[in-house]
C-alpha positions in Angstrom: 72.3 81.6 -3.9 69.1 82.6 -2.0 66.8 84.9 -3.9 63.2 86.0 -3.6 61.5 85.2 -6.8 59.6 88.1 -8.3 57.2 85.8 -10.2 55.9 83.9 -7.1 57.3 85.7 -4.1 58.8 82.5 -2.8 62.2 82.4 -1.3 64.7 80.0 -2.8 62.4 79.1 -5.7 64.9 79.8 -8.4 68.7 79.6 -8.5 70.8 81.9 -10.7 69.6 82.3 -14.2 66.1 81.1 -13.3 66.9 77.4 -12.9 64.7 75.9 -10.3 66.3 75.0 -7.0 64.0 72.0 -6.4 62.8 69.9 -9.4 59.7 68.9 -7.3 58.6 72.6 -7.3 58.0 72.3 -11.1 54.5 72.6 -12.5 52.9 73.2 -15.8 52.3 76.8 -14.7 56.0 77.3 -13.8 56.9 75.8 -17.2 54.7 78.3 -19.0 56.3 81.2 -17.1 59.8 80.0 -17.8 58.9 79.5 -21.5 57.8 83.1 -21.8 61.0 84.2 -20.1 63.0 82.2 -22.6 61.5 83.7 -25.7 58.9 81.0 -26.4 56.3 83.7 -26.5 53.7 81.8 -28.6 53.2 79.1 -26.0 54.3 75.6 -25.6 53.3 73.2 -28.4 53.0 69.4 -28.4 56.6 69.2 -29.6 57.8 71.4 -26.8 56.0 69.2 -24.3 57.5 66.0 -25.8 61.0 67.4 -25.2 60.2 68.9 -21.8 58.7 65.6 -20.5 61.5 63.6 -22.0 64.3 65.6 -20.3 62.4 65.5 -17.0 61.9 61.8 -17.1 65.5 61.2 -18.1 66.7 63.4 -15.2 64.5 61.7 -12.7 65.8 58.3 -13.8 69.5 59.1 -14.2 70.0 62.2 -12.1 71.4 64.1 -15.1 70.0 65.6 -18.3 70.2 63.8 -21.5 72.7 64.6 -24.3 71.4 66.5 -27.2 71.9 63.5 -29.6 69.7 61.4 -27.4 67.0 64.0 -27.2 66.7 64.4 -30.9 66.8 60.7 -31.6 64.4 59.6 -28.9 62.0 62.5 -29.5 62.0 62.0 -33.2 63.0 65.6 -34.1 65.9 67.2 -35.9 68.6 69.3 -34.4 67.2 72.3 -36.4 63.7 71.6 -35.0 65.1 71.5 -31.4 66.9 74.8 -31.9 63.7 76.3 -33.3 61.7 75.0 -30.3 64.3 76.2 -27.7 66.2 79.2 -29.2 68.3 79.5 -26.0 69.5 75.9 -26.5 68.9 72.6 -24.8 70.2 73.5 -21.4 69.1 77.1 -21.1 65.9 76.3 -22.9 64.5 72.8 -22.5 66.3 71.9 -19.2 65.3 75.2 -17.6 61.6 75.0 -18.7 61.5 71.3 -17.6 62.6 72.4 -14.1 65.9 70.6 -14.1 68.6 72.2 -11.9 71.5 74.1 -13.6 74.1 71.5 -14.7 77.5 71.7 -13.0 80.0 73.4 -15.3 77.3 75.2 -17.2 78.6 78.7 -18.1 
């Protein structure tokens, strides 16, 4: 799906639902924009960044996002804390802010 992104003016920057088309386009500035769009209005904390960087590194190594159980275990946070950090959920919150592509089968 080709779109012109209203945030940057670039064509094909985002796929549907604001998932990046290209993980390499991701930057800290893009993460901040996506966080605001995903109701993380108070800014990204150290815990947000721990999860964001973890899911990015996992994706770059395995070409898929990590399961939620792995995220909470490896990041040392609870399910409740993860939900508070990313109210939209792991995929629509953390994956999206981390610049991961929309997972296949994601509704």
